[in-house]
N, C-alpha and C positions, 0 to 999 in steps of 0.2 A: 877455975879461973880460965881454963882453955875454952870451956863452953861459952863463957861470957864474951870472949873475943869473936868466936864463930857466930854467935847470935847477933852480936853488934855488927859484924860484917854483913850478915844477911839483911839487917835493917838498913844499912848504908846502901847496899845494892838496890834494895827496893826503892829507897829515896832517889837514887841516881836514875833509875828507870822512869820514875814518875816525873822527874825534872826533864829528862830527855823527851818524854812524850809531850809534856807541856811546851817545851821549846819547839818541837816539830809542829804542833798545832798552831802556836802563835806565829811561827815563821811562815806557815802556809797562808794564814790570814793576812799577814803583813805583805806577802808577795802578791796576793790577789788584789789588794787595794793600792799597791804601788803602781804608778803610771808606766814604769818600765817592765813590770811583771805581767800580771793578767791572770785570768782564770786558769788557763792551761799550766802556766808556770806554778801557780799555787797548788794545783792538784798534783803536779809532779813532785813538789816539795813534800806534800803529805804522803804520797805513795812511796817515794824513795826514802824519806825520813822514817816512815813507819817500818819499812823493811830493815833499815839500819837499827832501829830500836829493837826489833824482834831478834835480829842476829846477835847484837851485842848483849841484850838481856839474856838470851838463851845461852850464850857462852859463859856469862857470869854465873848464872844459876847452875850450869853444867859443872863448873869448877866446884861450887859448893856441894852439889850432889855427889861428885866423885869423892870428896872428903867424907861425906856422910856414909856412903857405901863402903869405903875403905874401913872406917871405924866399925861399922856393923859386921863386916867380914872378919876383921880381927877379933871381935868379941865372939863370933860364932866359932872360929878356929880355936880360940882359947877354951871355950866351953866344951868343944869336942875333944880337945887334948886332955882336959880334966877328967873326962869320963873313962879314958883308957888307963 
């Protein structure tokens, strides 16, 4: 049951990152074609939005990776303790 929730969270994180990326791309296009925006403003939205998606996605996947590494380390310690 626990694996179901962890795998579901990983799929939700992937969906969130896809939606964030789509939002940045569409916001950049909307800014480029906005009379108050322009090309430079649209490019800035893409650059800084892309950095934001990278940082947030990295932090979310880092948290999932920490959980996975902790689980693997605990299994390895248990296997080592069983040998002694």
